[in-house]
RODO-2510 file (C-alpha; in nm, 4 decimals, decimal comma):
residues 581
     n   res          X          Y          Z
     1     m     7,4341    10,2507    15,2900
     2     r     7,1653    10,2578    15,0223
     3     y     7,4217    10,3797    14,7650
     4     l     7,6645    10,1065    14,8662
     5     v     7,3980     9,8394    14,8127
     6     f     7,3155     9,9927    14,4737
     7     i     7,6818     9,9923    14,3688
     8     i     7,7227     9,6323    14,4798
     9     l     7,4037     9,5344    14,2964
    10     l     7,5224     9,7176    13,9848
    11     f     7,8554     9,5370    14,0064
    12     f     7,6950     9,1927    14,0237
    13     v     7,4531     9,2775    13,7427
    14     s     7,7427     9,3939    13,5249
    15     v     7,9313     9,0734    13,5948
    16     a     7,6197     8,8704    13,5132
    17     v     7,5658     9,0582    13,1868
    18     k     7,9262     9,0015    13,0914
    19     a     7,8989     8,6356    13,1838
    20     l     7,5953     8,5910    12,9601
    21     g     7,7784     8,7349    12,6595
    22     v     7,4673     8,8629    12,4828
    23     e     7,5333     9,0331    12,1462
    24     i     7,3059     9,1534    11,8683
    25     s     7,4943     9,0058    11,5728
    26     e     7,2859     9,0529    11,2545
    27     i     7,0038     9,2840    11,1452
    28     a     6,7798     9,2687    10,8356
    29     p     6,5762     9,5930    10,8433
    30     q     6,4127     9,5505    10,5010
    31     k     6,1702     9,2927    10,3681
    32     i     6,2635     9,1062    10,0527
    33     n     5,9999     8,8956     9,8796
    34     e     5,8316     8,6860    10,1521
    35     q     6,1024     8,7305    10,4130
    36     e     6,0074     8,9638    10,7009
    37     e     6,2359     9,1999    10,8919
    38     w     6,4418     9,0112    11,1505
    39     f     6,7413     9,0357    11,3755
    40     e     6,9734     8,7856    11,5389
    41     f     7,1516     8,7733    11,8725
    42     s     7,3985     8,5319    12,0282
    43     v     7,4380     8,4115    12,3854
    44     e     7,7606     8,2652    12,5133
    45     t     7,7323     8,1069    12,8592
    46     g     7,7294     7,7694    13,0264
    47     d     7,4498     7,8631    13,2657
    48     e     7,0742     7,8487    13,2694
    49     v     6,9106     8,1390    13,0842
    50     n     6,5539     8,2626    13,1444
    51     m     6,4328     8,4909    12,8644
    52     n     6,0729     8,5188    12,9846
    53     d     6,1364     8,8633    13,1318
    54     w     6,3716     8,9838    12,8562
    55     a     6,2538     9,2531    12,6185
    56     i     6,3601     9,4387    12,3049
    57     q     6,3461     9,8151    12,2884
    58     n     6,3991    10,0780    12,0192
    59     e     6,5356    10,4326    12,0258
    60     k     6,1875    10,5665    12,1065
    61     g     6,1631    10,3534    12,4176
    62     t     5,9013    10,1190    12,2735
    63     t     5,9397     9,7838    12,4523
    64     k     5,8227     9,4327    12,3588
    65     l     5,8562     9,1303    12,5919
    66     f     6,0134     8,8125    12,4540
    67     r     5,7406     8,5955    12,6087
    68     d     5,4704     8,7730    12,4056
    69     f     5,6391     8,6704    12,0799
    70     a     5,7941     8,3404    12,1842
    71     d     5,6558     8,1585    11,8804
    72     q     5,8674     8,3819    11,6553
    73     l     6,1997     8,3213    11,8330
    74     q     6,4057     8,0546    11,6572
    75     f     6,7415     7,8842    11,7008
    76     d     6,9575     7,6802    11,4669
    77     q     6,9176     7,3032    11,4793
    78     n     7,2904     7,2692    11,5505
    79     a     7,2765     7,4988    11,8530
    80     k     7,4067     7,3369    12,1705
    81     i     7,1220     7,4085    12,4115
    82     q     6,8949     7,2153    12,6428
    83     n     6,5418     7,3450    12,6358
    84     f     6,3150     7,2745    12,9274
    85     s     6,0167     7,2452    12,6946
    86     g     6,1961     6,9546    12,5336
    87     s     6,2280     7,0943    12,1790
    88     g     6,6087     7,1227    12,1810
    89     s     6,6527     7,0116    11,8188
    90     g     6,6264     7,3476    11,6551
    91     g     6,3423     7,5724    11,5566
    92     s     6,0881     7,7234    11,7936
    93     i     6,1590     7,7252    12,1667
    94     n     5,7979     7,8030    12,2595
    95     p     5,6387     7,8012    12,5084
    96     i     5,9018     7,8129    12,7865
    97     l     6,1972     8,0501    12,7320
    98     i     6,4172     7,8754    12,9857
    99     f     6,7145     7,6675    12,8728
   100     t     7,0795     7,5918    12,9351
   101     i     7,3327     7,7004    12,6721
   102     l     7,6189     7,4535    12,6399
   103     e     7,8228     7,6728    12,4009
   104     k     7,7771     7,9947    12,2043
   105     s     7,4413     7,9778    12,0251
   106     y     7,2497     8,2028    11,7857
   107     f     6,8835     8,2980    11,8140
   108     y     6,6769     8,4993    11,5695
   109     w     6,3291     8,6395    11,5259
   110     n     6,1801     8,5220    11,2005
   111     k     5,9707     8,8378    11,2342
   112     s     6,0980     9,1132    11,4602
   113     p     5,8528     9,2088    11,7399
   114     l     5,9554     9,5700    11,6781
   115     s     5,9591     9,7423    11,3423
   116     l     6,3161     9,8000    11,2153
   117     p     6,3322    10,1378    11,0340
   118     n     6,5008    10,1303    10,6909
   119     n     6,6637    10,4662    10,7597
   120     g     6,8429    10,3437    11,0697
   121     g     6,7640    10,2982    11,4353
   122     t     6,8624    10,1435    11,7677
   123     i     6,7931     9,7970    11,9103
   124     k     6,8372     9,7088    12,2759
   125     i     6,7987     9,3801    12,4605
   126     i     6,7153     9,4373    12,8271
   127     d     6,6592     9,1951    13,1102
   128     g     6,3753     9,1767    13,3624
   129     v     6,5149     9,4513    13,5869
   130     g     6,5825     9,6930    13,3001
   131     y     6,9549     9,6427    13,2512
   132     v     7,0772     9,6639    12,8934
   133     l     7,2296     9,3315    12,7894
   134     d     7,3320     9,4690    12,4483
   135     e     7,2628     9,7689    12,2289
   136     i     7,3462     9,8538    11,8687
   137     t     7,2699    10,1504    11,6448
   138     y     7,2575    10,1043    11,2680
   139     e     7,2417    10,3407    10,9721
   140     k     7,0261    10,3541    10,6596
   141     t     7,0319    10,0401    10,4479
   142     k     7,0043     9,9984    10,0718
   143     s     6,7794     9,7762     9,8663
   144     g     6,6771     9,7504     9,5037
   145     t     6,7104     9,5378     9,1926
   146     s     7,0319     9,4558     9,0057
   147     g     7,0404     9,2404     8,6959
   148     g     6,6748     9,1586     8,7466
   149     i     6,7405     9,0179     9,0951
   150     k     6,6224     9,1883     9,4123
   151     y     6,8800     9,2644     9,6794
   152     t     6,8955     9,4222    10,0221
   153     e     7,1605     9,4889    10,2824
   154     v     7,1891     9,2663    10,5867
   155     l     7,3926     9,4288    10,8648
   156     n     7,6604     9,2270    11,0417
   157     r     7,8248     9,3115    11,3719
   158     m     8,1936     9,4002    11,3814
   159     r     8,2994     9,5024    11,7306
   160     s     8,0773     9,7996    11,8230
   161     e     7,9582     9,8687    11,4660
   162     v     7,7468     9,6979    11,2032
   163     f     7,8479     9,6681    10,8393
   164     p     7,6434     9,5786    10,5316
   165     l     7,6586     9,2565    10,3340
   166     i     7,4563     9,2163    10,0153
   167     f     7,1766     8,9599    10,0254
   168     r     7,0161     8,8423     9,7007
   169     d     6,7182     8,6148     9,7200
   170     n     6,8382     8,3934     9,4335
   171     g     6,9999     8,1040     9,6186
   172     d     7,3551     8,2272     9,5594
   173     p     7,5436     8,1189     9,8745
   174     r     7,7954     8,4015     9,8308
   175     s     7,5268     8,6637     9,8781
   176     g     7,3148     8,4949    10,1451
   177     h     7,2814     8,5971    10,5062
   178     s     7,3849     8,3851    10,8049
   179     q     7,0599     8,3814    10,9974
   180     g     7,0952     8,1687    11,3110
   181     k     7,4666     8,0980    11,2481
   182     a     7,8033     8,2634    11,2945
   183     n     7,8362     8,5648    11,0663
   184     k     8,0114     8,5466    10,7324
   185     s     8,3436     8,7215    10,6788
   186     l     8,3169     9,0957    10,6317
   187     p     8,5330     9,3113    10,4066
   188     t     8,8086     9,4885    10,5966
   189     r     8,7097     9,8400    10,6985
   190     s     8,8230    10,1101    10,4550
   191     e     8,9843    10,2946    10,7459
   192     d     9,2096     9,9960    10,8185
   193     t     9,3588     9,9412    10,4731
   194     v     9,5344    10,1460    10,2033
   195     i     9,5217    10,0113     9,8464
   196     y     9,6783    10,2002     9,5575
   197     i     9,6737    10,1744     9,1839
   198     s    10,0401    10,0940     9,1341
   199     e    10,0866    10,0810     8,7575
   200     v     9,8925    10,0838     8,4304
   201     g    10,0424     9,9547     8,1062
   202     p     9,7991    10,0313     7,8225
   203     q    10,0387     9,9850     7,5265
   204     r    10,2293     9,6621     7,5830
   205     t    10,4110     9,4828     7,3030
   206     d    10,5981     9,2385     7,5308
   207     g    10,2788     9,0911     7,6748
   208     a     9,9211     9,1775     7,7614
   209     d     9,8135     9,5222     7,8775
   210     f     9,7811     9,5295     8,2547
   211     i     9,6768     9,7201     8,5624
   212     e     9,8420     9,6561     8,8952
   213     l     9,7106     9,7236     9,2467
   214     y     9,9262     9,7324     9,5587
   215     v     9,8259     9,6745     9,9223
   216     a    10,0233     9,9586    10,0764
   217     s     9,9325     9,9206    10,4436
   218     s     9,6936     9,7563    10,6845
   219     v     9,6420     9,7353    11,0583
   220     f     9,5615     9,3639    11,0210
   221     e     9,7722     9,0712    10,9062
   222     k     9,5048     8,9671    10,6584
   223     v     9,2938     9,2038    10,4483
   224     n     8,9622     9,0933    10,3010
   225     l     8,8931     9,2745     9,9732
   226     k     8,5427     9,1363     9,9404
   227     y     8,3226     9,3844     9,7478
   228     l     8,6215     9,5570     9,5862
   229     t     8,5402     9,6873     9,2377
   230     l     8,7796     9,8248     8,9802
   231     k     8,6188    10,0573     8,7271
   232     h     8,7679    10,1722     8,3984
   233     n     8,5983    10,4661     8,2282
   234     g     8,3019    10,4168     8,4601
   235     t     8,2527    10,0485     8,3685
   236     k     8,3285     9,7540     8,5958
   237     l     8,6562     9,6033     8,4859
   238     w     8,6890     9,3613     8,7780
   239     e     8,4936     9,2923     9,0961
   240     i     8,5284     9,0651     9,3975
   241     e     8,2035     8,9226     9,5302
   242     d     8,3421     8,6673     9,7749
   243     d     8,6192     8,6594    10,0352
   244     f     8,9563     8,7615     9,8892
   245     f     9,2366     8,7765    10,1463
   246     v     9,5627     8,9613    10,0868
   247     e     9,8419     9,1020    10,3019
   248     q    10,0365     9,4250    10,3199
   249     g    10,2931     9,4277    10,0370
   250     d    10,0839     9,2119     9,8031
   251     f    10,0299     9,2957     9,4383
   252     i     9,7190     9,2249     9,2342
   253     t     9,7988     9,2201     8,8623
   254     l     9,5204     9,2114     8,6054
   255     y     9,6015     9,1299     8,2420
   256     t     9,3790     9,2103     7,9479
   257     s     9,4166     8,9127     7,7214
   258     e     9,6415     8,6363     7,8465
   259     n     9,4833     8,3777     8,0738
   260     r     9,6861     8,4095     8,3924
   261     s     9,4203     8,3266     8,6472
   262     e     9,6404     8,1218     8,8799
   263     l     9,7973     8,2679     9,1926
   264     s    10,1759     8,2835     9,1970
   265     f    10,4212     8,3540     9,4750
   266     s    10,7671     8,5064     9,4475
   267     s    11,0758     8,4196     9,6486
   268     k    11,0547     8,7621     9,8097
   269     k    10,7161     8,6674     9,9566
   270     i    10,5439     8,9249     9,7402
   271     t    10,2127     8,7658     9,6535
   272     k    10,0984     8,8326     9,3008
   273     y     9,7329     8,7677     9,2420
   274     t     9,6613     8,7634     8,8715
   275     s     9,3370     8,7646     8,6816
   276     e     9,2197     8,8227     8,3265
   277     i     9,0182     9,1357     8,2465
   278     s     8,8790     9,3088     7,9403
   279     g     9,0597     9,5837     7,7499
   280     i     9,2327     9,9004     7,8671
   281     s     9,2103    10,2257     7,6752
   282     a     9,5428    10,3374     7,5338
   283     g     9,4229    10,6926     7,4722
   284     s     9,2565    10,8541     7,7711
   285     g     9,1014    10,6856     8,0680
   286     t     9,0020    10,6834     8,4330
   287     f     9,0450    10,4133     8,6964
   288     e     8,8651    10,3886     9,0287
   289     v     8,9341    10,1401     9,3076
   290     i     8,6149    10,1138     9,5123
   291     l     8,5908     9,9387     9,8492
   292     w     8,2595     9,8111     9,9863
   293     s     8,1248     9,8575     9,6346
   294     g     7,7478     9,8522     9,5968
   295     t     7,6838     9,8964     9,9681
   296     s     7,5921    10,1970    10,1792
   297     r     7,9603    10,2141    10,2857
   298     e     8,0934    10,2424     9,9288
   299     h     8,4237    10,4280     9,9263
   300     v     8,6595    10,5335     9,6434
   301     e     8,9976    10,4190     9,7698
   302     d     9,2121    10,5398     9,4787
   303     f     9,1648    10,7247     9,1510
   304     l     9,3782    10,7786     8,8413
   305     c     9,3129    10,9629     8,5183
   306     y     9,5444    10,9885     8,2185
   307     q     9,4895    11,1541     7,8860
   308     s     9,6184    11,1881     7,5342
   309     g     9,4477    11,4877     7,3854
   310     t     9,1115    11,6058     7,5163
   311     l     8,9064    11,3981     7,7575
   312     s     8,5603    11,2954     7,6452
   313     q     8,2693    11,4649     7,8139
   314     a     8,1906    11,1488     8,0142
   315     e     8,5517    11,1062     8,1264
   316     q     8,5818    11,4722     8,2215
   317     g     8,2617    11,4338     8,4216
   318     r     8,4125    11,1454     8,6199
   319     v     8,7271    11,3467     8,6813
   320     n     8,5237    11,6449     8,8034
   321     k     8,3233    11,4188     9,0339
   322     n     8,6399    11,2805     9,1920
   323     i     8,7834    11,6301     9,2265
   324     i     8,4740    11,7304     9,4239
   325     t     8,5100    11,4249     9,6510
   326     k     8,8834    11,4980     9,7020
   327     n     8,9970    11,1824     9,5218
   328     w     9,1824    11,3857     9,2569
   329     d     9,3119    11,7375     9,2129
   330     g     9,4284    11,9159     8,8982
   331     s     9,5001    11,7859     8,5501
   332     c     9,5338    11,4219     8,4497
   333     v     9,8605    11,2417     8,3777
   334     d     9,9770    11,3362     8,0282
   335     i    10,0493    11,0331     7,8049
   336     s    10,0373    11,2164     7,4727
   337     d    10,3898    11,0988     7,3810
   338     q    10,3789    10,7586     7,5514
   339     i    10,5901    10,4918     7,3804
   340     k    10,5257    10,1198     7,3442
   341     n    10,5699     9,9219     7,6689
   342     e    10,5748    10,2422     7,8720
   343     s    10,3492    10,2394     8,1748
   344     v    10,2062    10,5017     8,4074
   345     a    10,3606    10,4150     8,7443
   346     r    10,3254    10,5377     9,1002
   347     a    10,6520    10,6919     9,2177
   348     s    10,6041    10,6024     9,5853
   349     f    10,3839    10,3790     9,7969
   350     f    10,4262    10,6029    10,1004
   351     t    10,2663    10,9245     9,9791
   352     d     9,9521    11,0031     9,7840
   353     s     9,8672    11,3613     9,6940
   354     n     9,5892    11,2578     9,4521
   355     t     9,7570    11,4603     9,1757
   356     n     9,9544    11,3788     8,8627
   357     s    10,2756    11,4470     9,0596
   358     d    10,2344    11,1021     9,2182
   359     w    10,2958    10,9414     8,8797
   360     i    10,6029    10,8966     8,6622
   361     r    10,6875    10,7571     8,3211
   362     h    10,8021    10,3955     8,3567
   363     f    10,9460    10,3284     8,0140
   364     n    10,9743     9,9518     8,0508
   365     g    10,6980     9,8591     8,2926
   366     s    10,7220     9,6062     8,5750
   367     p    10,3959     9,4143     8,6288
   368     t    10,3691     9,2014     8,9462
   369     v    10,6710     9,3613     9,1184
   370     v    10,7801     9,6884     9,2772
   371     n    10,8155     9,9645     9,0185
   372     n    11,1868     9,9230     8,9526
   373     l    11,2934    10,2416     8,7787
   374     q    11,6622    10,1495     8,7502
   375     n    11,7739    10,2176     8,3969
   376     k    12,0603    10,0801     8,1900
   377     s    12,2449    10,2799     7,9267
   378     p    12,1912    10,2049     7,5580
   379     e    12,4625    10,0337     7,3527
   380     p    12,5411    10,2287     7,0328
   381     v    12,6793    10,0394     6,7353
   382     i    12,8132    10,1957     6,4168
   383     t    12,7735     9,9680     6,1156
   384     i    12,9260    10,0422     5,7751
   385     q    12,6794     9,9475     5,5063
   386     g    12,7721     9,8038     5,1704
   387     s    13,1401     9,7182     5,1335
   388     g    13,2184     9,7842     5,5008
   389     q    13,5269     9,9863     5,4030
   390     i    13,6524    10,2405     5,6592
   391     s    13,9458    10,3658     5,4546
   392     g    13,9969    10,4711     5,0969
   393     v    14,0930    10,7321     4,8463
   394     t    13,9433    11,0813     4,8565
   395     p    13,6743    11,1703     4,7820
   396     f    13,5638    10,8789     5,0054
   397     s    13,1962    10,7934     5,0515
   398     l    13,0428    10,5613     5,3081
   399     n    12,7031    10,4866     5,4554
   400     v    12,6646    10,4359     5,8285
   401     t    12,3684    10,3099     6,0283
   402     g    12,2832    10,2784     6,3946
   403     e    12,0102    10,0177     6,3396
   404     f    12,2021     9,7508     6,5294
   405     s    12,2248     9,9663     6,8406
   406     t    12,0448     9,8168     7,1410
   407     d    11,9145     9,9045     7,4848
   408     p    11,9254     9,6466     7,7679
   409     d    11,5843     9,7723     7,8825
   410     g    11,4339     9,7120     7,5384
   411     d    11,5059     9,8793     7,2073
   412     h    11,1830    10,0785     7,2434
   413     d    11,3640    10,2735     7,5166
   414     i    11,6037    10,4380     7,2674
   415     l    11,4971    10,7998     7,2414
   416     g    11,7348    10,9623     6,9946
   417     f    12,0532    10,9502     6,7859
   418     d    12,3196    11,2123     6,7272
   419     w    12,5837    11,1565     6,4567
   420     k    12,8997    11,3672     6,4416
   421     l    13,1798    11,3856     6,1867
   422     n    13,4971    11,5370     6,3283
   423     g    13,2934    11,6797     6,6167
   424     v    13,0194    11,8376     6,4048
   425     s    12,6656    11,6958     6,4156
   426     f    12,5286    11,5934     6,0796
   427     s    12,2211    11,3792     6,1528
   428     d    11,9745    11,2790     6,4253
   429     r    11,8390    10,9785     6,2372
   430     e    11,9024    10,6114     6,3054
   431     n    12,0006    10,5600     5,9416
   432     p    12,1453    10,8886     5,8146
   433     a    12,2247    10,9851     5,4596
   434     g    12,5628    10,8920     5,3120
   435     i    12,8849    11,0666     5,4217
   436     k    13,1335    11,2064     5,1701
   437     i    13,4865    11,2871     5,2934
   438     e    13,7036    11,4954     5,0587
   439     t    14,0090    11,5654     5,2757
   440     v    14,3040    11,3353     5,3433
   441     g    14,3723    11,2081     5,6934
   442     d    14,2013    11,0505     5,9942
   443     h    13,8358    11,1377     6,0520
   444     g    13,6298    11,0574     6,3583
   445     i    13,2676    10,9448     6,3312
   446     e    13,0776    10,9451     6,6599
   447     l    12,7338    10,7985     6,7365
   448     f    12,5671    10,9269     7,0534
   449     i    12,2470    10,7584     7,1803
   450     i    12,0188    10,8643     7,4650
   451     d    11,7237    10,6750     7,6123
   452     h    11,3974    10,8020     7,7582
   453     s    11,5343    10,8068     8,1122
   454     g    11,8280    11,0259     8,0110
   455     a    12,0986    10,7577     8,0104
   456     s    12,3384    10,7919     7,7168
   457     k    12,6458    10,6412     7,5590
   458     s    12,8605    10,7061     7,2529
   459     v    13,0943    10,5091     7,0283
   460     d    13,3661    10,6284     6,7890
   461     l    13,4878    10,5054     6,4530
   462     l    13,8106    10,6204     6,2859
   463     v    13,8008    10,6563     5,9086
   464     t    14,1281    10,7054     5,7175
   465     t    14,1509    10,8642     5,3735
   466     r    14,4485    10,9065     5,1394
   467     a    14,5161    11,0871     4,8177
   468     s    14,4761    10,9087     4,4877
   469     g    14,7936    10,7181     4,3856
   470     s    14,9427    10,6979     4,7385
   471     a    15,0725    10,3648     4,8640
   472     q    14,8190    10,1507     5,0396
   473     g    15,0606     9,9309     5,2274
   474     s    14,8631     9,6135     5,2016
   475     f    14,9757     9,2520     5,2251
   476     s    14,9816     9,2305     4,8477
   477     e    15,2916     9,4527     4,8480
   478     g    15,4901     9,1657     4,9901
   479     r    15,4976     9,2494     5,3595
   480     s    15,4308     8,9463     5,5754
   481     i    15,2362     8,9516     5,8985
   482     a    15,5601     8,8864     6,0843
   483     q    15,7139     9,1949     5,9220
   484     i    15,4175     9,4086     6,0171
   485     f    15,4464     9,2787     6,3715
   486     a    15,8197     9,3411     6,3875
   487     s    15,7810     9,7019     6,2723
   488     k    15,5085     9,7710     6,5238
   489     s    15,6232     9,5715     6,8268
   490     s    15,9432     9,7723     6,8686
   491     k    15,7265    10,0725     6,9549
   492     n    15,5178     9,8826     7,2074
   493     k    15,6693     9,9294     7,5510
   494     n    15,4465     9,6578     7,6935
   495     l    15,6143     9,3809     7,4898
   496     e    15,9230     9,2127     7,6312
   497     a    16,2051     9,0788     7,4109
   498     e    16,1042     8,7169     7,4625
   499     d    15,7477     8,8131     7,3761
   500     e    15,8661     8,9562     7,0428
   501     s    16,0488     8,6360     6,9584
   502     f    15,7555     8,4258     7,0728
   503     f    15,5026     8,6152     6,8657
   504     s    15,7278     8,5978     6,5577
   505     d    15,7531     8,2213     6,5981
   506     f    15,3801     8,1942     6,6590
   507     l    15,2922     8,3905     6,3494
   508     k    15,5026     8,1559     6,1394
   509     t    15,2802     7,8659     6,2487
   510     v    14,9622     8,0304     6,1235
   511     p    14,8622     7,8829     5,7862
   512     e    14,9094     8,1170     5,4933
   513     e    14,5509     8,0580     5,3790
   514     f    14,4324     8,2034     5,7083
   515     w    14,6047     8,5334     5,6367
   516     d    14,4881     8,5176     5,2751
   517     m    14,1346     8,5102     5,4057
   518     v    14,2049     8,7999     5,6371
   519     e    14,3594     9,0087     5,3581
   520     k    14,0840     8,9272     5,1142
   521     e    13,7873     8,9899     5,3406
   522     y    13,8918     9,2772     5,5643
   523     e    14,1953     9,4634     5,4368
   524     f    14,3461     9,3518     5,7645
   525     e    14,6288     9,6040     5,7863
   526     e    14,3837     9,8936     5,7501
   527     n    14,1759     9,7574     6,0320
   528     l    14,4872     9,7268     6,2455
   529     k    14,5723    10,0897     6,1767
   530     t    14,2337    10,2019     6,3029
   531     q    14,2489     9,9632     6,6003
   532     r    13,8965     9,8566     6,5162
   533     y    13,7288     9,5356     6,4263
   534     d    13,3678     9,6158     6,3465
   535     i    13,1483     9,3821     6,5512
   536     n    12,8925     9,3527     6,2755
   537     f    13,1260     9,1956     6,0232
   538     p    12,9626     8,8600     5,9597
   539     q    13,2973     8,6764     5,9625
   540     k    13,4175     8,8289     6,2893
   541     k    13,3056     8,5405     6,5077
   542     g    13,4676     8,2844     6,2792
   543     l    13,7911     8,4828     6,2708
   544     e    13,8063     8,5112     6,6460
   545     e    13,7376     8,1408     6,6889
   546     e    14,0186     8,0551     6,4480
   547     v    14,2620     8,2708     6,6390
   548     k    14,1483     8,1187     6,9685
   549     i    14,2143     7,7691     6,8310
   550     k    14,5723     7,8657     6,7379
   551     y    14,6120     8,0357     7,0731
   552     h    14,5057     7,7273     7,2687
   553     s    14,7063     7,4778     7,0598
   554     q    15,0390     7,6596     7,0368
   555     l    15,0987     7,8394     7,3653
   556     t    15,2181     7,7449     7,7094
   557     a    14,9959     7,8353     8,0054
   558     r    15,1933     8,1557     8,0715
   559     k    15,2014     8,2577     7,7113
   560     k    14,8298     8,1861     7,6773
   561     i    14,7567     8,4432     7,9390
   562     q    14,9832     8,7007     7,7791
   563     f    14,8427     8,6387     7,4340
   564     h    14,4861     8,6326     7,5643
   565     q    14,5343     8,9714     7,7247
   566     r    14,6409     9,1184     7,3951
   567     i    14,4133     8,9397     7,1538
   568     l    14,0854     8,9475     7,3456
   569     a    14,1068     9,2208     7,6105
   570     g    13,9643     9,4820     7,3786
   571     g    13,6722     9,2748     7,2508
   572     a    13,6144     9,3833     6,8927
   573     k    13,9487     9,5669     6,8864
   574     g    14,1459     9,2822     7,0424
   575     i    14,3237     9,1376     6,7391
   576     g    14,4700     9,4738     6,6513
   577     h    14,6117     9,5192     7,0017
   578     i    14,8754     9,2528     6,9366
   579     f    15,0416     9,4674     6,6778
   580     l    14,9696     9,8264     6,7697
   581     d    15,0791    10,0682     7,0394
***
């Protein structure tokens, strides 16, 4: 029966404790200037509360009654309480510790009755019969001077733990405590969030150098990155001193020179926080993402080192330190042959081995978005320098260049050139030395281009040579365009009889001066023979436009389609397709 009474009593006491909602919410174990050690607790109940028999106790069992230190117990002036001593407006609640709490209220000791050890300890609040209303254990706290200003850690409650916030006694509201009020926002626990360095672009020509962070995962909808610090070569590059909320999937992009301090949002709901920072080393460097920076819970969340040549002694020391703490393993990412606009990019946001195998060469960079490594093939272009002639009498000399070749991902992405004459390589330069052809016949020139990602493409050019004194077969010999067409069209199985008649009639409508221009500028018949119209001829666009005008003004709708298929289907080769097989 005695045990039953005890169990019932314990049950009712537990319910009462729960109903009171007592919680130790903030602890300041270290003095700073004139401010003594203190701690805060909250009470959430709508009932009458009598604290006269309450006590605080430490891990050694030392106990101090509230009533013996009543003059040191304070409450905020906005607290919703009714005090039987009549004070009720905030401040001391001496001498009677009996009051009714109308809503959750905060109380604090402006000087703790018990000493609060700097190296950690336990605080308990117990009622008059010895039941623990709340208990919290805290760890060692830091204090010191930074920038000539004293600071100390004030511990804030988060569920069953306490976490440090930095307090500076300089009036800065961002670094103050919340004595007697609801606690300030805490940084998200390191265990609950994964943040990676996503990409570093130290040699940008298409914009400012940048470093990009990515919020890879979190157990909460919102992540507070308060006290995050980004270090570059051991120096603070960027730090967050106040609340900074992000979500899983967000990017944080930091540029070195351009002022992009506004927040922007993409249609894919990827939030891109941007901020301006100081420079990034383009040679060798280290990056550290530090959570809870400057506090006793400081934690290196991610680390990256890259090098071109030998690391400095200081940089190697930082690498060694992070190897010891398991933030890195092995050699740094090699950027010795990094090209302009290339960035060091994380290959995946789902794995992190803390080695250089996590990183890849991103030849075009992609700040503020997912590292899109899709690559497009380069576009080789063979240009004949000088006269632009692609046929002539042996020995025939010509100069070719690939300088007008492009890459959709940026011309910096072109890695190499390979020139071949009749299948034999003769140069790997963009602008090779002149070519001299001494044999008669058709000769193939090929330009092969490859980019840094391995994508490649080639283009061919047919050069025709003839012996000295042989007939050239140009317009000047009296053959009209219609005659050329007639001799060629009979071999073209794709042309119907009515098409042949139509094209003959059409050609008669073209002004003679138009063909004079063609003959004079291009040696038109030779270009037809090679089925090529070099896209770099400056008059090409004008010539095409002139033909299009004739095409639109002379043809019926059906004939327009047929003509269009022949004259434009091959792009640069299109005009020749009318006449050739």
